[in-house]
MARBA-3410 file (N, C-alpha, C, O; in Angstrom, 1 decimal):
280
122.6,102.1,132.6,122.4,101.0,131.5,121.4,99.9,132.0,121.5,99.4,133.1 ~ 120.5,99.5,131.1,119.6,98.5,131.3,120.2,97.2,131.8,121.1,96.7,131.2 ~ 119.7,96.6,132.8,120.2,95.3,133.4,119.6,94.2,132.6,118.3,94.1,132.6 ~ 120.3,93.4,131.8,119.9,92.4,130.9,120.0,91.0,131.5,120.9,90.8,132.3 ~ 119.2,90.1,131.2,119.2,88.7,131.8,118.4,87.8,130.9,117.5,88.2,130.2
118.7,86.5,131.0,118.1,85.5,130.2,116.8,85.1,131.0,116.8,84.9,132.2 ~ 115.7,84.9,130.3,114.5,84.2,130.9,114.0,83.0,130.1,113.9,82.9,128.9 ~ 113.6,82.0,131.1,113.2,80.8,130.4,112.0,80.2,131.4,112.1,80.4,132.6 ~ 111.0,79.6,130.8,109.9,79.1,131.4,109.1,78.2,130.6,109.3,78.2,129.4 ~ 108.3,77.2,131.3,107.6,76.2,130.6,106.4,76.0,131.4,106.4,75.8,132.6
105.2,75.9,130.5,103.9,75.9,131.2,103.4,74.4,131.1,103.4,73.7,130.0 ~ 102.8,73.8,132.3,102.2,72.5,132.2,100.8,72.6,131.7,99.9,72.7,132.5 ~ 100.6,72.7,130.4,99.2,73.0,130.0,98.6,71.6,129.5,99.2,70.8,128.8 ~ 97.3,71.5,130.0,96.6,70.2,129.5,96.5,70.2,128.0,96.4,71.2,127.3 ~ 96.6,69.1,127.5,96.5,68.8,125.9,95.4,69.5,125.4,95.4,70.2,124.3
94.3,69.4,126.0,92.9,69.9,125.4,92.8,71.4,125.5,91.9,72.0,124.9 ~ 93.8,72.1,126.3,93.6,73.5,126.4,94.9,74.3,125.6,95.0,75.5,125.4 ~ 95.8,73.3,125.2,97.1,73.9,124.6,96.9,75.1,123.4,97.6,76.1,123.3 ~ 95.9,74.6,122.6,95.6,75.4,121.4,95.0,76.8,121.9,95.4,77.8,121.4 ~ 94.2,76.7,122.8,93.6,78.0,123.4,94.6,78.8,124.0,94.6,80.0,123.9
95.5,78.1,124.7,96.5,78.9,125.5,97.5,79.5,124.6,98.0,80.7,124.8 ~ 97.9,78.8,123.6,98.8,79.4,122.6,98.3,80.5,121.8,99.0,81.5,121.4 ~ 97.0,80.4,121.5,96.2,81.6,120.8,96.3,82.8,121.8,96.6,83.9,121.4 ~ 96.1,82.6,123.0,96.1,83.7,124.0,97.5,84.3,124.1,97.6,85.5,124.3 ~ 98.7,83.6,124.1,100.0,84.1,124.1,100.2,84.9,122.8,100.7,86.1,122.9
99.9,84.3,121.6,100.1,85.0,120.4,99.4,86.3,120.4,99.9,87.3,119.9 ~ 98.2,86.4,120.9,97.5,87.6,121.0,98.1,88.7,121.8,98.2,89.9,121.5 ~ 98.7,88.1,123.0,99.4,89.1,124.0,100.6,89.7,123.1,100.9,90.9,123.2 ~ 101.3,88.9,122.4,102.5,89.3,121.7,102.1,90.3,120.8,102.8,91.4,120.6 ~ 101.0,90.2,120.1,100.6,91.2,118.9,100.1,92.4,119.6,100.6,93.5,119.3
99.2,92.4,120.6,98.7,93.6,121.2,99.9,94.3,122.1,99.8,95.5,122.3 ~ 100.8,93.6,122.6,101.8,94.2,123.4,103.1,94.6,122.5,104.2,94.9,123.1 ~ 103.0,94.6,121.3,103.9,95.1,120.3,105.2,94.2,120.0,106.2,94.7,119.5 ~ 105.1,92.9,120.4,106.2,92.0,120.1,106.2,91.5,118.8,105.2,90.9,118.4 ~ 107.3,91.8,117.9,107.2,91.5,116.5,108.6,90.7,116.2,109.4,90.6,117.0
108.6,90.2,114.9,109.7,89.7,114.4,110.2,90.5,113.2,109.4,90.8,112.2 ~ 111.4,91.0,113.3,112.0,91.7,112.1,112.0,90.9,110.8,112.4,89.8,110.8 ~ 111.6,91.7,109.7,111.8,91.0,108.4,112.3,92.0,107.4,112.3,93.2,107.6 ~ 112.8,91.4,106.3,113.4,92.3,105.2,112.3,92.2,104.0,111.8,91.2,103.7 ~ 112.0,93.4,103.5,111.3,93.5,102.3,112.0,94.4,101.2,112.8,95.3,101.6
111.8,94.1,100.0,112.4,94.9,98.9,111.5,95.6,98.1,110.5,95.1,97.7 ~ 111.8,97.0,97.9,110.9,97.9,97.2,111.9,98.6,96.3,112.9,99.3,96.6 ~ 111.5,98.5,95.0,112.3,99.2,94.0,113.8,99.0,94.1,114.7,99.9,93.9 ~ 114.1,97.8,94.5,115.5,97.3,94.5,116.2,97.7,95.9,117.4,97.5,96.0 ~ 115.5,98.3,96.7,116.1,98.7,98.1,115.4,97.8,99.2,114.3,97.5,99.3
116.3,97.5,100.0,115.9,96.8,101.2,115.5,97.4,102.5,116.3,98.2,103.0 ~ 114.4,97.2,102.9,113.9,97.8,104.1,113.4,96.9,105.1,112.9,95.8,104.8 ~ 113.6,97.3,106.4,113.3,96.4,107.5,111.8,96.8,107.8,111.5,97.9,107.8 ~ 110.9,95.7,108.2,109.6,96.0,108.6,109.4,95.0,109.8,110.1,94.1,110.0 ~ 108.3,95.3,110.5,107.9,94.4,111.7,106.8,93.5,111.3,105.7,93.9,110.9
107.2,92.2,111.5,106.2,91.1,111.0,105.5,90.7,112.4,106.1,90.9,113.5 ~ 104.3,90.1,112.2,103.6,89.6,113.3,104.2,88.1,113.6,104.3,87.4,112.7 ~ 104.6,87.8,114.8,105.2,86.5,115.1,104.1,85.3,114.9,103.0,85.3,115.3 ~ 104.5,84.3,114.3,103.7,83.1,114.1,104.6,81.9,114.1,105.9,82.1,114.0 ~ 104.0,80.7,114.2,104.6,79.4,114.3,105.2,79.0,113.0,104.7,79.2,111.9
106.5,78.3,113.0,106.9,77.7,111.7,106.4,76.4,111.7,105.5,76.0,112.4 ~ 106.9,75.5,110.8,106.3,74.1,110.7,106.6,73.2,112.0,105.9,72.2,112.2 ~ 107.5,73.6,112.8,107.8,73.0,114.1,107.1,73.6,115.4,107.3,73.3,116.5 ~ 106.2,74.5,115.0,105.5,75.2,116.2,106.4,76.2,116.9,106.1,76.6,118.0 ~ 107.5,76.6,116.3,108.4,77.6,117.0,107.9,79.1,116.6,107.8,79.4,115.4
107.7,79.8,117.5,107.5,81.2,117.2,108.7,82.1,117.7,109.1,82.2,118.8 ~ 109.2,82.8,116.7,110.5,83.6,116.9,110.1,85.0,117.0,109.1,85.4,116.3 ~ 110.8,85.8,117.7,110.5,87.3,117.8,111.8,88.0,118.3,112.6,87.3,119.0 ~ 112.0,89.2,118.0,113.2,90.0,118.3,113.1,91.5,118.3,114.0,92.2,118.1 ~ 111.9,91.9,118.5,111.7,93.4,118.4,110.4,93.7,119.1,109.4,93.0,119.1
110.4,94.9,119.7,109.2,95.6,120.4,108.9,96.9,119.7,109.8,97.7,119.6 ~ 107.8,97.2,119.2,107.5,98.3,118.4,107.5,99.5,119.4,107.6,100.7,119.0 ~ 107.2,99.3,120.8,107.3,100.3,121.7,108.7,100.7,122.2,109.0,101.8,122.6 ~ 109.5,99.7,122.2,110.8,99.9,122.8,111.7,100.3,121.6,112.7,100.9,121.9 ~ 111.4,100.1,120.3,112.2,100.4,119.1,113.6,99.9,119.3,114.6,100.6,119.1
113.8,98.6,119.8,115.3,98.2,119.9,115.3,96.8,119.3,114.4,95.9,119.4 ~ 116.5,96.6,118.6,116.7,95.1,118.1,117.1,94.3,119.1,118.0,94.7,119.9 ~ 116.6,93.2,119.3,117.0,92.1,120.3,117.4,90.9,119.7,117.1,90.6,118.6 ~ 118.2,90.1,120.4,118.7,88.7,120.0,117.3,87.9,119.8,116.3,88.2,120.6 ~ 117.3,87.0,118.8,116.1,86.2,118.6,115.8,85.3,119.8,116.6,84.6,120.3
114.5,85.4,120.1,113.9,84.6,121.3,112.8,83.8,120.7,112.4,84.1,119.6 ~ 112.4,82.8,121.4,111.3,81.9,120.9,110.3,81.4,121.9,110.6,81.4,123.1 ~ 109.2,81.1,121.5,108.0,80.4,122.2,107.7,79.2,121.5,107.5,79.2,120.3 ~ 107.8,78.0,122.1,107.4,76.8,121.4,106.0,76.4,121.8,105.6,76.2,122.9 ~ 105.2,76.3,120.7,103.8,76.0,120.8,103.5,74.7,121.1,102.4,74.4,121.6
104.4,73.7,120.9,104.1,72.4,121.1,104.4,71.9,122.6,103.7,71.1,123.2 ~ 105.4,72.7,123.2,105.8,72.4,124.5,105.3,73.5,125.6,105.3,73.2,126.8 ~ 104.9,74.7,125.0,104.4,75.8,125.7,105.7,76.3,126.5,105.7,76.5,127.7 ~ 106.9,76.4,125.8,108.1,76.9,126.5,108.6,78.1,125.9,108.6,78.3,124.7 ~ 109.0,79.1,126.8,109.4,80.3,126.4,110.8,80.5,126.7,111.2,80.1,127.9
111.8,81.0,125.7,113.2,81.3,126.0,113.4,82.5,125.4,113.2,82.7,124.2 ~ 113.9,83.4,126.3,114.2,84.9,125.9,115.7,85.2,126.3,116.1,85.1,127.4 ~ 116.3,85.8,125.2,117.7,86.2,125.5,117.8,87.7,125.8,117.0,88.5,125.3 ~ 118.5,88.1,126.6,118.8,89.5,127.1,117.4,90.1,127.3,117.1,91.1,126.6 ~ 116.6,89.7,128.2,115.3,90.1,128.4,115.2,91.6,128.8,114.5,92.4,128.1
116.0,92.1,129.8,115.9,93.4,130.3,114.7,93.8,131.1,113.8,92.9,131.5 ~ 114.6,95.1,131.4,113.5,95.6,132.2,112.6,96.6,131.6,111.8,97.1,132.3 ~ 112.9,96.8,130.3,112.1,97.9,129.5,110.9,97.2,129.0,110.6,96.1,129.5 ~ 110.3,97.9,127.9,108.9,97.4,127.6,109.1,95.9,127.1,108.2,95.1,127.4 ~ 110.0,95.5,126.4,110.2,94.2,125.9,110.3,93.2,127.1,109.6,92.1,127.2
111.1,93.6,128.1,111.2,92.7,129.4,109.9,92.6,130.1,109.6,91.5,130.6 ~ 109.2,93.8,130.3,107.9,93.7,131.0,106.9,92.8,130.3,106.2,92.0,131.0 ~ 106.8,92.7,128.9,105.9,91.8,128.4,106.4,90.4,128.5,105.5,89.4,128.6 ~ 107.7,90.1,128.6,108.1,88.8,128.7,107.8,88.4,130.2,107.5,87.2,130.4 ~ 107.9,89.2,131.2,107.5,88.9,132.5,106.0,88.7,132.6,105.6,87.9,133.5
105.2,89.3,131.9,103.8,89.1,131.9,103.5,87.7,131.4,102.7,87.0,131.9 ~ 104.1,87.4,130.2,103.9,86.0,129.6,104.3,84.9,130.6,103.7,83.8,130.7 ~ 105.5,85.2,131.2,105.9,84.2,132.1,105.1,84.0,133.3,105.0,82.9,133.9 ~ 104.3,85.1,133.7,103.6,85.0,134.8,102.3,84.3,134.5,101.8,83.5,135.2 ~ 101.8,84.6,133.3,100.6,83.7,132.8,100.9,82.3,132.7,100.0,81.5,132.9
102.1,81.9,132.2,102.5,80.6,132.1,102.5,79.8,133.3,102.1,78.7,133.3 ~ 103.1,80.5,134.5,103.0,80.0,135.8,101.7,79.7,136.3,101.4,78.7,137.0 ~ 100.8,80.6,135.9,99.3,80.5,136.4,98.5,79.5,135.6,97.6,79.0,136.1 ~ 99.0,79.3,134.3,98.0,78.6,133.4,97.9,77.1,133.8,97.1,76.4,133.2 ~ 98.6,76.5,134.8,98.5,75.1,135.1,97.3,74.9,135.9,96.9,73.8,136.1
96.8,76.0,136.6,95.7,75.8,137.4,94.3,75.6,136.6,94.2,76.0,135.4 ~ 93.4,74.9,137.1,92.3,74.6,136.3,91.2,75.8,136.1,90.4,75.8,135.2 ~ 91.3,76.8,137.1,90.5,77.9,136.9,91.0,79.0,136.1,90.3,80.0,135.9 ~ 92.2,78.8,135.6,92.9,79.9,134.7,92.0,80.3,133.6,91.8,81.5,133.3 ~ 91.4,79.4,132.9,90.7,79.7,131.6,89.5,80.3,131.9,89.1,81.3,131.2
88.7,79.9,132.9,87.5,80.5,133.4,87.8,82.0,133.9,87.0,82.9,133.6 ~ 88.9,82.3,134.5,89.2,83.6,134.9,89.5,84.5,133.8,89.0,85.6,133.8 ~ 90.1,83.9,132.8,90.5,84.8,131.6,89.1,85.1,130.6,89.2,85.8,129.5 ~ 88.0,84.6,131.0,86.9,85.0,130.2,86.2,86.3,130.7,85.4,86.9,130.1 ~ 86.8,86.6,132.0,86.2,87.9,132.5,86.8,89.2,131.8,87.9,89.1,131.2
86.1,90.3,131.9,86.6,91.4,131.2,88.0,92.0,131.7,88.8,92.6,130.9 ~ 88.2,91.7,133.0,89.5,92.3,133.5,90.7,91.4,132.9,91.9,91.8,133.1 ~ 90.4,90.4,132.3,91.5,89.5,131.7,91.6,89.6,130.3,92.6,89.1,129.7 ~ 90.6,90.4,129.7,90.8,90.5,128.1,91.8,91.4,127.8,91.9,92.5,128.4 ~ 92.7,90.8,126.7,93.8,91.7,126.3,93.5,92.9,125.4,94.3,93.7,125.0
92.1,93.0,125.2,91.7,94.1,124.4,91.6,95.4,125.2,91.7,96.6,124.7 ~ 91.4,95.1,126.5,91.2,96.3,127.5,92.5,97.3,127.3,93.6,96.9,127.1 ~ 92.2,98.5,127.5,93.3,99.6,127.4,94.1,99.6,128.5,94.1,100.7,129.1 ~ 94.7,98.6,128.9,95.6,98.7,130.2,97.3,98.7,129.9,98.1,99.2,130.6 ~ 97.5,98.1,128.7,98.9,97.9,128.4,99.8,99.3,128.5,100.9,99.3,129.0
99.2,100.3,128.0,99.9,101.5,128.0,100.4,102.0,129.3,101.3,102.8,129.5 ~ 99.6,101.6,130.4,99.9,101.9,131.8,101.2,100.9,132.1,102.2,101.4,132.7 ~ 101.2,99.8,131.8,102.1,98.9,132.1,103.5,99.3,131.7,104.5,99.1,132.5 ~ 103.7,99.8,130.5,104.9,100.4,130.0,104.9,101.7,130.2,105.6,102.4,129.4 ~ 104.4,102.4,131.2,104.6,103.6,131.7,104.3,104.8,130.7,105.0,105.8,130.7
103.2,104.6,129.9,102.8,105.6,128.9,101.6,106.4,129.5,100.7,105.8,130.2 ~ 101.5,107.8,129.2,100.5,108.4,129.8,99.2,108.5,128.9,98.1,109.0,129.3 ~ 99.4,108.0,127.6,98.2,107.9,126.6,98.5,106.8,125.7,99.3,106.0,126.0 ~ 97.6,106.8,124.6,97.7,105.7,123.8,98.0,106.2,122.4,97.6,105.5,121.4 ~ 98.8,107.2,122.3,99.3,107.8,121.1,100.0,106.9,120.1,99.9,106.9,118.9
100.7,105.9,120.8,101.4,104.8,120.1,100.5,103.7,119.7,101.1,102.7,119.1 ~ 99.3,103.6,119.9,98.5,102.5,119.7,97.5,102.6,118.6,96.4,102.0,118.6 ~ 97.8,103.4,117.6,96.7,103.8,116.6,96.4,102.6,115.6,95.4,102.6,114.9 ~ 97.4,101.6,115.7,97.1,100.4,114.7,96.1,99.4,115.4,95.6,98.5,114.7 ~ 95.8,99.6,116.7,95.2,98.5,117.3,93.5,98.6,117.4,92.8,97.6,117.5
93.1,99.8,117.4,91.7,100.2,117.6,91.2,101.4,116.9,92.1,102.2,116.5 ~ 89.9,101.7,116.6,89.5,102.9,116.1,89.9,104.0,116.9,90.0,104.0,118.1 ~ 90.2,105.1,116.1,90.8,106.4,116.8,89.8,106.9,117.9,90.3,107.6,118.9 ~ 88.7,106.7,117.7,87.6,107.4,118.8,87.7,106.7,120.1,87.3,107.2,121.1 ~ 88.2,105.3,120.1,88.2,104.6,121.4,89.6,104.6,122.1,89.7,103.9,123.1
90.5,105.4,121.6,91.9,105.5,122.1,91.9,106.7,123.1,91.2,107.7,122.9 ~ 92.7,106.5,124.0,93.0,107.7,125.1,94.2,108.4,124.5,95.4,108.2,124.8 ~ 93.9,109.4,123.5,95.0,110.1,122.8,95.2,111.4,123.5,94.3,112.0,124.1 ~ 96.3,111.9,123.3,96.9,113.2,123.8,96.2,114.4,123.0,96.0,114.2,121.8 ~ 96.0,115.5,123.5,95.5,116.7,122.7,96.4,117.0,121.5,95.9,117.5,120.5
97.7,116.6,121.6,98.5,117.0,120.6,98.4,116.0,119.4,98.6,116.4,118.3 ~ 98.1,114.6,119.7,97.9,113.6,118.7,96.5,113.9,118.0,96.4,113.8,116.8 ~ 95.4,114.3,118.8,94.1,114.6,118.3,94.4,115.7,117.1,93.9,115.7,116.0 ~ 95.2,116.8,117.5,95.4,117.8,116.5,96.2,117.3,115.4,95.9,117.7,114.3 ~ 97.1,116.3,115.6,97.8,115.7,114.4,96.7,115.0,113.4,96.7,115.2,112.2
95.9,114.3,114.0,94.8,113.5,113.2,94.1,114.5,112.4,93.9,114.2,111.2 ~ 93.7,115.5,112.9,93.0,116.6,112.1,93.9,117.2,111.0,93.5,117.4,109.9 ~ 95.0,117.5,111.4,96.1,118.0,110.3,96.1,116.9,109.2,95.9,117.2,108.0 ~ 96.4,115.7,109.6,96.5,114.6,108.5,95.3,114.7,107.6,95.5,114.7,106.4 ~ 94.1,114.8,108.2,92.9,114.8,107.4,92.9,115.9,106.4,92.5,115.7,105.3
93.3,117.1,106.9,93.3,118.3,106.0,94.3,118.2,105.0,94.1,118.6,103.9 ~ 95.5,117.7,105.3,96.6,117.6,104.3,96.1,116.6,103.2,96.3,116.9,102.1 ~ 95.5,115.5,103.5,95.2,114.5,102.6,94.1,115.2,101.7,94.2,115.1,100.5 ~ 93.2,116.0,102.2,92.1,116.5,101.3,92.7,117.6,100.4,92.2,117.7,99.3 ~ 93.8,118.3,100.7,94.4,119.3,100.0,95.6,118.6,98.9,96.1,119.3,98.0
95.9,117.3,99.2,97.0,116.8,98.4,96.8,116.9,96.9,95.7,116.6,96.5 ~ 97.7,117.3,96.2,97.5,117.6,94.7,97.7,116.2,94.1,98.7,115.5,94.2 ~ 96.5,115.8,93.4,96.3,114.5,92.7,97.2,114.4,91.5,97.7,113.3,91.2 ~ 97.4,115.5,90.8,98.3,115.5,89.7,99.8,115.2,90.1,100.5,114.5,89.4 ~ 100.2,115.8,91.3,101.4,115.4,91.8,101.5,113.9,92.3,102.5,113.2,92.1
100.5,113.5,93.1,100.3,112.1,93.5,100.4,111.1,92.4,100.9,110.0,92.6 ~ 99.9,111.5,91.2,99.7,110.4,90.1,101.1,110.3,89.7,101.4,109.2,89.0 ~ 102.1,111.1,89.8,103.4,110.9,89.3,104.3,110.0,90.1,105.4,109.7,89.7 ~ 103.8,109.7,91.3,104.5,108.8,92.2,104.7,107.4,91.8,103.7,106.8,91.3 ~ 105.7,106.8,92.0,106.1,105.4,91.9,106.0,104.9,93.3,106.8,105.3,94.1
105.0,104.2,93.7,104.7,103.9,95.1,105.9,103.0,95.7,106.4,103.3,96.8 ~ 106.4,102.0,95.0,107.5,101.3,95.6,108.8,102.1,95.9,109.3,101.9,97.0 ~ 109.2,102.9,94.9,110.3,103.9,95.2,110.1,104.9,96.3,111.0,105.2,97.1 ~ 108.9,105.5,96.2,108.6,106.6,97.2,108.4,106.0,98.6,108.7,106.6,99.6 ~ 107.8,104.8,98.6,107.7,104.2,100.0,108.8,103.8,100.6,109.0,104.0,101.8
109.7,103.3,99.7,111.2,102.7,100.1,111.9,103.9,100.8,112.4,103.7,101.9 ~ 111.9,105.1,100.2,112.8,106.2,100.6,112.1,106.6,101.9,112.9,107.0,102.8 ~ 110.8,106.7,102.0,110.2,107.2,103.3,110.4,106.2,104.5,110.5,106.7,105.6 ~ 110.5,104.9,104.3,110.7,103.9,105.3,112.1,104.0,105.7,112.5,103.9,106.8 ~ 113.1,104.2,104.7,114.5,104.4,105.2,114.7,105.7,106.0,115.5,105.7,106.9
114.2,106.5,105.7,114.2,107.8,106.3,113.7,107.7,107.8,114.2,108.3,108.8 ~ 112.6,107.0,108.0,111.9,106.9,109.3,112.8,106.2,110.2,112.8,106.5,111.4 ~ 113.7,105.2,109.7,114.6,104.5,110.6,115.8,105.4,110.7,116.2,105.6,111.9 ~ 116.4,105.8,109.7,117.8,106.4,109.8,117.8,107.9,110.1,118.7,108.3,110.8 ~ 116.8,108.7,109.8,116.7,110.0,110.1,115.9,110.3,111.5,116.3,111.1,112.3
114.7,109.6,111.5,113.8,109.9,112.5,113.8,109.0,113.8,113.1,109.3,114.8 ~ 114.5,107.9,113.6,114.5,106.9,114.8,113.1,106.3,115.0,112.9,105.8,116.1 ~ 112.2,106.3,114.0,110.8,105.7,114.3,111.1,104.1,114.3,112.1,103.6,113.9 ~ 110.0,103.5,114.9,109.9,102.1,115.0,109.5,101.6,113.4,109.1,102.3,112.5 ~ 109.8,100.3,113.3,109.6,99.8,112.0,108.2,99.6,111.8,107.4,99.2,112.6
107.8,99.8,110.4,106.4,99.9,110.1,105.9,98.5,110.0,106.8,97.6,109.8 ~ 104.6,98.1,110.1,104.1,96.8,109.9,104.1,96.3,108.6,103.8,97.0,107.7 ~ 104.6,95.0,108.5,104.7,94.6,107.1,103.5,94.7,106.2,103.6,94.9,104.9 ~ 102.3,94.7,106.8,101.2,94.8,106.0,101.1,96.1,105.3,100.4,96.2,104.3 ~ 101.8,97.1,105.7,101.7,98.5,105.1,102.4,98.3,103.7,101.9,98.7,102.7
103.5,97.6,103.8,104.3,97.4,102.4,103.4,96.6,101.5,103.2,96.9,100.3 ~ 102.8,95.6,102.1,102.1,94.6,101.3,100.9,95.3,100.7,100.7,95.1,99.5 ~ 100.1,96.0,101.5,99.0,96.7,100.9,99.2,97.8,100.0,98.4,97.9,99.0 ~ 100.2,98.7,100.2,100.6,99.7,99.3,101.1,99.2,98.0,100.8,99.8,97.0 ~ 101.9,98.2,97.9,102.3,97.7,96.7,101.3,97.1,95.9,101.3,97.2,94.6
100.3,96.4,96.6,99.2,95.9,95.9,98.3,96.9,95.2,97.7,96.6,94.1 ~ 98.3,98.0,95.8,97.4,99.1,95.3,98.3,100.3,94.7,98.0,101.5,94.8 ~ 99.3,99.9,94.2,100.3,100.8,93.7,100.0,101.8,92.6,100.7,102.8,92.4 ~ 98.7,101.5,92.0,98.2,102.4,91.0,97.0,103.3,91.5,96.5,104.1,90.8 ~ 96.7,103.0,92.7,95.4,103.6,93.4,96.0,105.1,93.8,97.0,105.3,94.5
95.2,106.0,93.3,95.5,107.5,93.6,95.3,107.8,95.1,95.9,108.7,95.5 ~ 94.5,107.0,95.9,94.2,107.2,97.3,95.4,106.9,98.1,95.6,107.6,99.1 ~ 96.2,105.8,97.7,97.4,105.5,98.4,98.4,106.3,98.0,99.2,106.7,98.8 ~ 98.6,106.8,96.7,99.6,107.7,96.4,99.5,109.0,97.2,100.5,109.6,97.7 ~ 98.1,109.5,97.3,98.0,110.7,98.0,98.5,110.6,99.6,99.0,111.5,100.2
98.1,109.4,100.1,98.6,109.1,101.5,100.1,109.1,101.7,100.5,109.4,102.8 ~ 100.9,108.8,100.7,102.4,108.6,100.8,102.7,110.1,100.5,103.7,110.5,101.0 ~ 102.1,110.9,99.6,102.5,112.3,99.5,102.4,113.1,100.8,103.3,113.8,101.2 ~ 101.4,112.9,101.5,101.2,113.5,102.9,102.4,113.0,103.9,102.9,113.7,104.7 ~ 102.6,111.6,103.7,103.6,111.0,104.6,105.0,111.8,104.3,105.7,112.1,105.3
105.4,112.0,103.1,106.5,112.5,102.7,106.6,114.1,103.2,107.6,114.6,103.7 ~ 105.4,114.9,103.1,105.3,116.1,103.6,105.6,116.1,105.1,106.4,117.0,105.5 ~ 105.2,115.3,105.9,105.5,115.1,107.3,106.8,114.8,107.6,107.3,115.3,108.6 ~ 107.5,114.0,106.9,108.9,113.7,107.1,109.8,114.9,106.6,110.9,115.1,107.0 ~ 109.2,115.6,105.7,110.1,116.8,105.1,109.6,118.1,105.7,109.7,119.1,105.0
109.2,118.1,106.9,108.7,119.4,107.5,109.7,120.5,107.7,109.3,121.6,107.7 ~ 110.9,120.1,107.7,111.9,121.3,107.8,112.4,121.9,106.5,113.1,122.9,106.4 ~ 112.2,121.1,105.4,112.7,121.5,104.3,112.4,122.8,103.7,113.3,123.4,103.0 ~ 111.2,123.4,104.0,110.7,124.6,103.6,111.5,125.8,104.3,111.4,126.9,103.8 ~ 112.1,125.6,105.3,112.8,126.5,106.2,114.1,126.8,105.7,114.7,127.8,106.1
114.7,125.9,104.8,116.0,126.0,104.4,116.1,125.9,102.7,116.5,124.9,102.2 ~ 115.6,126.9,102.2,115.5,126.9,100.6,116.8,126.8,100.0,116.8,126.5,98.8 ~ 117.9,127.2,100.6,119.2,127.2,100.1,119.9,125.7,100.1,120.9,125.4,99.4 ~ 119.2,124.8,100.8,119.6,123.4,100.9,118.6,122.4,100.0,117.5,122.7,99.7 ~ 119.3,121.3,99.6,118.3,120.3,99.1,117.6,119.6,100.1,118.1,119.6,101.3
116.5,118.8,99.8,115.9,118.1,100.7,116.7,117.0,101.4,116.5,116.8,102.6 ~ 117.6,116.5,100.8,118.6,115.4,101.3,119.4,116.1,102.3,119.6,115.6,103.4 ~ 120.0,117.3,102.0,120.7,118.1,103.0,120.2,118.3,104.2,120.9,118.1,105.2 ~ 118.8,118.9,104.2,118.0,119.2,105.3,117.8,118.1,106.2,117.9,118.2,107.4 ~ 117.5,116.8,105.5,117.3,115.7,106.4,118.6,115.3,107.1,118.5,114.9,108.2
119.6,115.3,106.4,121.0,114.9,106.9,121.5,115.8,107.9,122.0,115.3,109.0 ~ 121.5,117.1,107.6,122.2,118.1,108.5,121.4,118.7,109.6,121.8,119.2,110.6 ~ 120.1,118.7,109.3,119.2,119.4,110.2,118.4,118.4,111.0,118.5,118.3,112.2 ~ 117.4,117.7,110.4,116.4,116.9,111.0,117.0,115.8,111.8,116.6,115.6,112.9 ~ 118.1,115.1,111.1,118.6,114.0,111.9,119.3,114.3,113.3,119.4,113.5,114.1
119.7,115.6,113.4,120.4,116.0,114.6,119.4,116.6,115.7,119.7,116.8,116.8 ~ 118.3,117.0,115.2,117.3,117.8,116.1,116.0,117.2,116.4,115.2,117.8,117.1 ~ 115.6,116.0,115.7,114.3,115.6,116.0,114.2,115.1,117.4,115.2,114.7,118.0 ~ 112.8,115.1,118.0,112.5,114.7,119.3,111.9,113.3,119.3,111.6,112.8,118.3 ~ 111.7,112.8,120.6,111.1,111.6,120.8,109.6,111.7,120.3,109.0,110.9,119.6
109.1,112.9,120.6,107.6,113.2,120.2,107.4,113.1,118.7,106.4,112.6,118.2 ~ 108.5,113.6,117.9,108.5,113.5,116.5,108.4,112.2,116.0,107.7,111.8,115.0 ~ 109.2,111.4,116.6,109.2,110.0,116.1,107.8,109.2,116.5,107.4,108.3,115.8 ~ 107.2,109.5,117.5,105.8,109.0,117.9,104.9,109.5,116.9,104.0,108.7,116.4 ~ 104.9,110.7,116.5,103.9,111.2,115.6,104.1,110.7,114.3,103.0,110.4,113.7
105.2,110.5,113.7,105.4,109.9,112.4,105.1,108.3,112.5,104.5,107.8,111.5 ~ 105.5,107.6,113.5,105.1,106.5,113.8,103.5,106.2,113.8,103.0,105.2,113.4 ~ 102.9,107.1,114.3,101.5,107.2,114.5,100.8,107.3,113.1,99.8,106.7,112.8 ~ 101.5,108.0,112.2,100.9,108.1,111.0,100.9,106.8,110.2,99.9,106.4,109.6 ~ 102.1,106.1,110.2,102.3,104.7,109.7,101.3,103.8,110.3,100.7,102.9,109.6
101.1,103.8,111.6,100.1,103.0,112.3,98.8,103.2,111.8,98.0,102.2,111.5 ~ 98.4,104.5,111.6,97.0,104.8,111.2,96.7,104.2,109.8,95.6,103.7,109.5 ~ 97.8,104.2,109.1,97.7,103.7,107.6,97.3,102.2,107.5,96.6,101.8,106.6 ~ 97.7,101.4,108.5,97.6,100.0,108.5,96.2,99.6,109.3,95.8,98.4,109.3 ~ 95.6,100.6,109.9,94.4,100.2,110.7,93.3,100.9,109.8,93.1,102.1,109.8
92.6,100.0,109.1,91.6,100.4,108.2,90.5,101.3,108.7,90.1,102.2,108.1 ~ 90.1,100.8,109.8,89.0,101.5,110.4,89.5,103.0,110.9,88.7,103.9,110.8 ~ 90.6,103.1,111.4,91.1,104.5,111.8,91.4,105.2,110.5,91.1,106.4,110.4 ~ 92.0,104.6,109.6,92.3,105.3,108.3,91.1,105.8,107.5,91.1,106.9,106.9 ~ 89.9,105.0,107.6,88.8,105.4,107.0,88.3,106.8,107.6,87.8,107.7,107.0
88.4,106.7,109.0,87.9,107.9,109.8,88.7,109.2,109.4,88.1,110.3,109.4 ~ 90.0,109.0,109.2,91.0,110.2,108.9,91.2,110.5,107.4,91.1,111.7,106.9 ~ 91.4,109.5,106.6,91.6,109.8,105.2,90.4,109.5,104.3,90.4,109.8,103.1 ~ 89.4,108.7,104.8,88.3,108.5,104.0,88.4,107.2,103.1,87.5,107.1,102.3 ~ 89.4,106.3,103.3,89.5,105.2,102.5,90.0,104.0,103.2,90.2,102.9,102.7
END
């Protein structure tokens, strides 16, 4: 069982550097998968999504989720006015490692040369170093952050990108045109969580797809998504799709399956990567 503990820290940041430092912390949160769970409503159904942490009117940034850990956490906060971090049940998994990194930066930030050091390439958070920190062998879970060509992907994920591309090109536009995006997307997101154990999708996916709810390109993308989540249905013609999901898929999916489906959702919110794979 993971050992959990509380973590608190406060950085003595010069007033003139506080905005810069806070921007840096928020950037780390985003790139390292720290999110705030939110509820959205689609076709009368409530779904949980992952929102980007940001300050409220009092400068408080709340967060309670890591997309890489896929675990709900008690709400923790970072105070942008005082540069204070307070984390509940931190632990030593992906969430905890990020919090330790942030605390380390806070401890170093009081020094005058901290900001000059962080202009070097070795300190840039865009560098592909984080997947090693959380003990990943590749960047299959990072499709939402950079274009696909710059990611260190496994051969299996590269094959999946090509499969997604082919499935989208072959998707039946007449069938896609019949889709009600809000209802279709709601059912997919609920299944990703309950059946497949996937991480929550980014809130921007729900926002963008509902805005373009009449666009056939978005409907085709969801048609492919449902095909991926219902991959077992064709093997059990005597059962309904719901029965296959509940009785077969839910009991036998693998961690790799969750990563692949989460990768498709991540690709959909990364416009550059989506353009490369789906063409829009």
